[in-house]
NUGU-614530 format. One line per 4 residues: number of its first residue (from 0); for each residue x, y, z of C-alpha. Coordinates in pm, 1 decimal, decimal comma. Layout:
BEGIN
NUM> X/Y/Z  ...
***
This chain:
BEGIN
0> 0,0/0,0/0,0  177,5/313,4/-124,2  -60,2/580,5/5,6  -79,5/633,3/384,3
4> -456,4/669,2/360,0  -714,8/617,8/84,9  -1076,4/520,9/25,2  -1183,0/173,6/-84,1
8> -1530,0/78,4/-207,3  -1765,7/-202,0/-107,1  -1859,7/-388,1/-429,4  -2200,5/-274,8/-556,1
12> -2335,8/-630,3/-552,6  -2235,4/-664,3/-183,8  -2347,7/-326,1/-52,6  -2709,7/-424,0/26,2
16> -2592,0/-715,3/243,9  -2325,1/-496,6/401,5  -2578,9/-227,7/491,7  -2815,6/-489,6/632,8
20> -2536,8/-624,4/857,5  -2444,0/-273,6/971,2  -2802,9/-202,9/1077,4  -2863,9/-529,9/1261,7
24> -2515,0/-629,9/1379,7  -2351,9/-290,1/1432,8  -2651,1/-132,0/1609,9  -2704,0/126,6/1336,8
28> -3078,8/147,4/1392,0  -3098,9/498,8/1248,8  -2923,1/451,2/911,7  -3070,2/766,8/760,8
32> -3107,9/1138,7/833,8  -3436,4/1219,2/662,0  -3398,3/1067,7/316,2  -3019,0/1072,2/340,3
36> -2840,0/737,3/382,1  -2560,0/765,1/639,0  -2395,4/424,9/583,1  -2109,8/480,4/339,6
40> -2034,5/235,8/60,2  -1668,3/320,2/114,3  -1404,5/228,8/374,4  -1091,5/405,6/494,9
44> -775,4/206,9/423,6  -461,3/321,2/602,9  -109,9/200,4/661,5  -9,3/86,3/1007,4
48> 238,6/375,0/1022,7  -47,9/619,1/974,3  -257,6/437,8/1233,6  25,2/445,7/1487,2
52> 79,3/817,2/1427,7  -286,7/901,4/1489,7  -290,5/681,0/1799,0  24,8/844,0/1932,8
56> -120,2/1190,8/1889,9  -448,7/1085,8/2054,1  -270,9/941,4/2357,1  -61,9/1257,4/2393,7
60> -374,2/1473,0/2367,5  -555,1/1251,7/2618,3  -275,4/1284,7/2872,1  -272,1/1662,7/2833,5
64> -651,8/1686,2/2855,9  -655,6/1491,2/3181,8  -396,7/1725,9/3331,3  -601,4/2031,0/3232,7
68> -926,9/1899,8/3374,6  -763,5/1796,0/3703,0  -628,0/2148,9/3735,4  -972,0/2297,0/3668,1
72> -1140,7/2058,4/3912,0  -934,3/2217,1/4188,5  -970,6/2571,6/4050,0  -1322,8/2584,8/3901,7
76> -1319,9/2966,7/3904,4  -1090,5/2947,9/3599,8  -1381,5/2799,0/3403,6  -1583,8/3120,2/3400,8
80> -1486,2/3182,2/3037,1  -1594,1/2840,7/2907,9  -1956,0/2926,2/2827,1  -2132,6/2695,6/3072,2
84> -2489,8/2757,4/3196,3  -2492,8/2923,9/3537,4  -2633,0/2607,2/3698,2  -2332,8/2409,8/3571,1
88> -2092,4/2673,2/3703,0  -2249,5/2627,9/4047,0  -2200,9/2251,1/4029,0  -1831,4/2274,2/3939,0
92> -1740,7/2338,1/4304,9  -1830,7/1975,4/4376,8  -1542,8/1846,7/4162,7  -1261,4/1929,8/4405,6
96> -1225,3/1569,3/4527,1  -1225,3/1414,7/4179,0  -1000,0/1108,5/4158,8  -921,6/976,5/3811,5
100> -824,4/634,3/3950,9  -1184,3/574,3/4061,9  -1337,2/652,3/3722,2  -1316,1/555,8/3354,6
104> -1219,9/830,2/3108,7  -1348,0/799,5/2751,2  -1261,1/1058,3/2482,9  -1269,7/1087,2/2104,9
108> -1029,2/1315,3/1919,8  -1138,0/1422,1/1571,7  -857,4/1436,7/1313,9  -882,0/1580,4/961,9
112> -639,0/1549,2/670,1  -566,0/1904,3/551,2  -360,6/2064,7/275,9  -80,4/2116,9/531,8
116> -99,3/1784,1/719,3  -327,7/1651,1/991,5  -518,6/1879,7/1227,6  -743,1/1807,7/1524,4
120> -1069,8/2001,0/1534,7  -1184,1/1910,5/1887,0  -1215,0/1644,9/2154,5  -1554,5/1487,3/2214,3
124> -1496,6/1480,4/2585,5  -1834,0/1440,9/2753,7  -2045,1/1179,2/2568,9  -1856,2/1076,7/2253,5
128> -2061,3/878,5/2002,3  -1960,2/628,2/1737,5  -1877,1/342,5/1974,4  -2035,2/59,2/1775,1
132> -1918,4/218,0/1450,3  -1561,3/201,7/1579,0  -1594,4/-152,4/1714,5  -1828,1/-364,4/1500,7
136> -1844,5/-176,5/1170,0  -1477,2/-245,5/1081,6  -1521,9/-615,9/1158,1  -1810,3/-635,6/910,1
140> -1619,7/-439,8/644,1  -1294,7/-634,6/679,6  -1439,3/-940,4/502,2  -1446,6/-739,0/177,8
144> -1082,7/-619,7/194,6  -818,6/-890,0/207,4  -496,8/-774,9/366,6  -664,1/-523,7/598,3
148> -776,4/-564,4/957,0  -953,5/-386,4/1242,8  -791,3/-172,0/1511,4  -905,9/-213,4/1872,7
152> -1261,1/-231,3/2012,2  -1406,5/44,5/2231,7  -1651,5/-174,2/2424,3  -1376,5/-421,5/2518,3
156> -1155,2/-137,2/2639,8  -1436,3/8,1/2850,4  -1518,8/-331,5/2996,2  -1158,2/-391,4/3100,9
160> -1142,7/-46,2/3258,6  -1457,7/-111,2/3462,2  -1338,4/-455,9/3567,4  -1047,2/-294,8/3748,7
164> -1278,9/-60,9/3942,2  -1601,0/-255,5/4006,1  -1728,3/-584,7/4143,6  -1782,4/-854,0/3880,5
168> -2151,3/-924,1/3839,4  -2255,6/-588,0/3978,7  -2513,9/-358,1/3825,4  -2399,6/-94,0/3577,5
172> -2643,0/184,6/3485,5  -2646,5/300,0/3122,9  -2776,0/655,3/3148,9  -2928,0/813,5/2838,2
176> -3223,3/1005,2/2696,1  -3457,2/707,8/2693,9  -3698,9/848,4/2433,4  -3432,6/863,1/2159,8
180> -3355,4/546,0/1965,8  -3022,6/684,1/1840,2  -2909,0/721,9/2202,2  -3047,7/383,5/2303,2
184> -2856,4/207,0/2024,5  -2529,7/334,3/2173,0  -2622,1/215,3/2519,9  -2762,1/-115,4/2393,6
188> -2434,7/-191,2/2216,5  -2233,1/-136,0/2533,4  -2492,1/-296,4/2758,4  -2504,8/-616,3/2553,8
192> -2127,4/-644,0/2575,3  -2123,6/-589,9/2952,5  -2413,2/-830,6/2998,4  -2231,4/-1102,9/2802,3
196> -1933,1/-1063,2/3034,5  -2126,6/-1107,3/3357,0  -2247,7/-761,6/3457,9  -2611,6/-679,3/3525,0
200> -2715,0/-399,3/3288,5  -2976,0/-136,6/3369,4  -3098,2/117,1/3111,2  -3202,4/434,8/3289,8
204> -3287,9/800,1/3243,4  -3060,8/1040,3/3436,0  -3325,8/1107,3/3702,4  -3368,0/735,2/3776,7
208> -3066,3/762,2/4007,3  -3047,7/901,7/4359,2  -2744,1/951,1/4579,7  -2686,4/790,6/4919,2
212> -2360,4/895,5/5080,8  -2239,5/1006,6/4733,0  -2298,6/657,0/4596,0  -2542,7/598,6/4310,9
216> -2864,4/404,6/4376,7  -3127,4/300,3/4124,3  -3483,6/416,6/4194,0  -3649,9/214,1/3915,6
220> -3945,7/18,5/4052,6  -3851,1/-345,4/4087,1  -3484,7/-271,3/4019,5  -3396,1/-55,8/4316,9
224> -3051,1/-94,3/4465,2  -2687,3/7,0/4467,5  -2503,4/62,7/4139,6  -2150,4/-58,4/4079,7
228> -2090,1/175,1/3788,0  -2238,7/443,2/3562,9  -2192,9/486,2/3187,8  -2352,0/815,6/3088,0
232> -2463,6/910,3/2736,9  -2656,9/1219,8/2839,4  -2485,4/1559,8/2794,3  -2403,2/1732,2/3119,4
236> -2558,2/2063,8/3020,3  -2887,5/1880,6/2957,2  -2901,5/1772,6/3322,3  -3004,4/2125,7/3416,7
240> -3337,5/2067,5/3237,3  -3437,9/1774,4/3457,0  -3741,5/1808,7/3686,6  -3693,7/1971,0/4023,8
244> -3605,2/1717,0/4286,5  -3389,3/1508,4/4054,1  -3076,9/1625,8/4238,9  -2869,9/1612,0/3918,6
248> -2578,2/1780,5/4096,6  -2514,4/1446,4/4263,6  -2340,4/1335,0/3945,5  -2066,3/1592,6/4009,2
252> -1936,6/1449,0/4336,8  -2052,2/1090,6/4287,4  -1809,4/826,3/4421,0  -1953,1/543,7/4209,3
256> -1711,7/465,3/3922,4  -1835,1/661,5/3622,8  -1777,2/701,6/3251,2  -1768,2/986,8/3202,4
260> -1737,8/1169,4/3531,8  -1861,5/1531,6/3499,0  -1500,8/1652,9/3505,2  -1529,1/1585,1/3130,2
264> -1727,9/1903,6/3078,5  -1417,8/2124,7/3090,7  -1271,2/1986,5/2768,7  -1613,4/1964,9/2606,2
268> -1611,8/2343,9/2581,7  -1454,1/2465,5/2257,5  -1347,7/2775,6/2455,1  -1097,1/2582,8/2668,7
272> -798,0/2708,4/2459,7  -883,8/3062,5/2571,4  -762,6/2980,6/2923,5  -472,1/2747,9/2840,8
276> -215,5/2999,0/2958,6  -387,1/3035,3/3297,4  -367,0/2663,5/3377,7  8,5/2625,8/3412,6
280> -0,8/2291,5/3228,7  235,7/2187,7/2949,3  24,1/2091,8/2643,6  253,1/2075,6/2337,0
284> 35,5/1828,4/2141,6  -274,8/2044,4/2170,1  -85,2/2356,9/2067,3  67,1/2179,6/1767,2
288> -248,5/2009,8/1635,7  -538,1/2246,3/1713,8  -576,1/2553,4/1489,1  -546,1/2892,3/1665,0
292> -859,8/2955,9/1870,0  -982,5/3296,3/1988,5  -1271,9/3477,1/2151,7  -1496,0/3588,9/1861,8
296> -1479,9/3949,0/1985,6  -1108,3/3965,7/1910,4  -1100,2/3874,0/1540,3  -1235,3/3997,6/1207,0
300> -1466,6/3742,3/1050,1  -1487,0/3926,3/720,9  -1143,2/3813,1/601,2  -1268,1/3453,9/572,3
304> -981,4/3294,2/766,3  -1192,9/3221,2/1075,6  -1494,4/3004,5/1151,0  -1734,4/3017,9/1443,5
308> -1824,5/2724,8/1669,2  -2074,0/2704,3/1956,6  -1889,5/2648,8/2284,6  -2093,1/2338,8/2363,8
312> -2178,5/2237,6/2008,9  -2217,2/1875,0/1905,5  -2237,4/1678,1/1579,0  -2093,1/1965,7/1377,5
316> -2396,6/2187,9/1429,0  -2357,6/2565,4/1411,5  -2009,3/2569,9/1253,6  -1973,1/2843,2/991,2
320> -1738,0/2678,3/742,8  -1727,2/2874,7/419,2  -1862,0/2666,5/131,5  -2028,9/2418,7/366,8
324> -2315,2/2637,9/490,7  -2560,9/2866,9/317,4  -2520,8/3242,5/333,8  -2838,6/3255,7/542,7
328> -2701,1/3009,6/799,6  -2365,9/3188,0/809,9  -2532,5/3521,7/887,0  -2750,6/3357,8/1152,5
332> -2442,3/3207,7/1322,6  -2255,4/3537,8/1317,4  -2556,7/3717,7/1461,5  -2583,8/3465,9/1747,0
336> -2210,6/3492,0/1822,6  -2227,0/3870,0/1828,3  -2524,4/3863,9/2065,2  -2376,0/3609,6/2310,4
340> -2001,3/3581,3/2237,2  -1930,0/3386,7/2557,0  -2124,5/3095,5/2405,4  -1906,1/3087,9/2093,2
344> -1545,6/3057,5/1984,7  -1358,5/3156,4/1670,2  -1110,8/2911,4/1518,4  -873,0/2963,6/1230,3
348> -1004,9/2762,1/939,1  -795,7/2474,9/808,4  -839,9/2356,4/451,9  -964,5/1998,3/448,1
352> -792,1/1776,8/190,5  -1059,5/1555,9/30,9  -987,5/1195,7/-60,0  -1081,5/1070,4/-406,1
356> -1214,4/722,5/-477,4  -1110,4/514,2/-777,6  -1438,2/623,7/-938,5  -1346,9/990,5/-906,4
360> -1575,8/1073,8/-611,6  -1426,9/1315,0/-355,5  -1506,8/1316,6/15,3  -1388,4/1510,0/317,5
364> -1279,9/1279,1/599,5  -1280,4/1290,8/978,3  -1110,9/1012,8/1174,9  -1216,4/1003,5/1538,3
368> -962,6/828,7/1760,6  -1100,3/694,2/2088,9  -898,3/667,4/2407,6  -996,5/490,3/2729,0
372> -796,8/596,2/3034,1  -536,7/744,0/2801,6  -490,7/439,4/2576,0  -617,4/413,6/2219,1
376> -936,8/212,8/2178,5  -1046,2/240,8/1814,8  -1111,4/454,6/1506,2  -1442,0/610,9/1400,7
380> -1460,3/740,4/1042,8  -1705,9/982,0/881,2  -1708,7/1130,7/532,9  -1895,7/1421,7/379,5
384> -1923,1/1588,0/40,4  -1840,5/1921,5/207,2  -1585,3/2016,9/475,2  -1837,3/2028,1/762,5
388> -1870,6/1684,9/923,3  -2220,3/1701,5/1071,2  -2530,5/1485,7/1116,5  -2548,1/1428,8/740,8
392> -2201,2/1274,0/724,7  -2176,2/905,3/639,8  -2029,3/649,5/881,5  -1728,2/477,6/731,4
396> -1519,5/193,2/879,2  -1144,9/235,7/923,4  -923,7/-60,8/831,9  -547,2/-91,7/871,0
400> -300,8/-276,2/646,3  -200,0/-604,0/812,7  169,1/-607,9/728,2  425,5/-492,3/983,7
404> 556,2/-138,6/957,2  808,8/-101,3/680,7  653,2/-374,2/462,6  364,8/-180,1/310,3
408> 514,2/-88,4/-24,4
***
């Protein structure tokens, strides 16, 4: 394999079976956005050298992110510039006794090939998605590409991390927005894996948990009792919308092993780079890989070199990439950022380098690299016809050339 990364194509006659397997074996229950199919007919093929490089960067970024959030947990006043709701800012004071050794830390770093090399756009720090797509999807795709294999498995990495912190056979709560099937499919994938390995799985809404002596307890009728662990797929800023009496702040100083503990909210804010210099933490990987990031009040948007992002944005929503959004949407984003700049950040735009298939189709690529407790746990690929990787992007498996490094010619 001469190219470090390229796109392969599932044979047309095999695609229908492939898509069927992705839906029913890879938990892709929502394979469309409206009328738009989100299961790509392509795969990412990369050399092992390229895979190792992305993994190395992700582990360096993970280590630096953990250091920053531990600093902020002890000095939550530094987070005033991060664009959190006032209720979240009040809860941050409960993080002072955070202990990483008692919890499981899951992150996903999003890498993009650009005209000047690889860049990272952000870390999905709080509730990163794409877990089944990074674990099962490559296994299904690998049968069509001889000489290529999968790379890690997020669910296995999470299970091993919880085994070291919880009692085997205990109950693990999978917290999510229970009315959304796209959230349930993520939790079902993990829950099935934990259940197969001897844990008791419990699918709960965030207000189905109460706190007794800072330990989590299920309040579900017929399934009341102590919880050995929590895996949360419910954004922290959404907790503030729960009914009164839910005591959602209990998540912030909970002593039950959690993934992710609310300390994850610091890095979820795209405004974190604005306070890097105040933290006193050495973060060379972040400074090398993330484009320059500024408060939107300090830059001129008219020159076209900057894009706007919501501080707590998800799934690529609200990003004003030139050529990827309509003029109407761009003006709406700029108006919102001008009105409430603390909820937005400006980032210098990188120029995504699209990959071209053998049929001449060009796609922009994002490779999400998962880490669990600082160690790489899998790749999650998405492709789009335009540079903004959002809800319309297609899920694409990432496969790695089998041969040892140096033998991929």
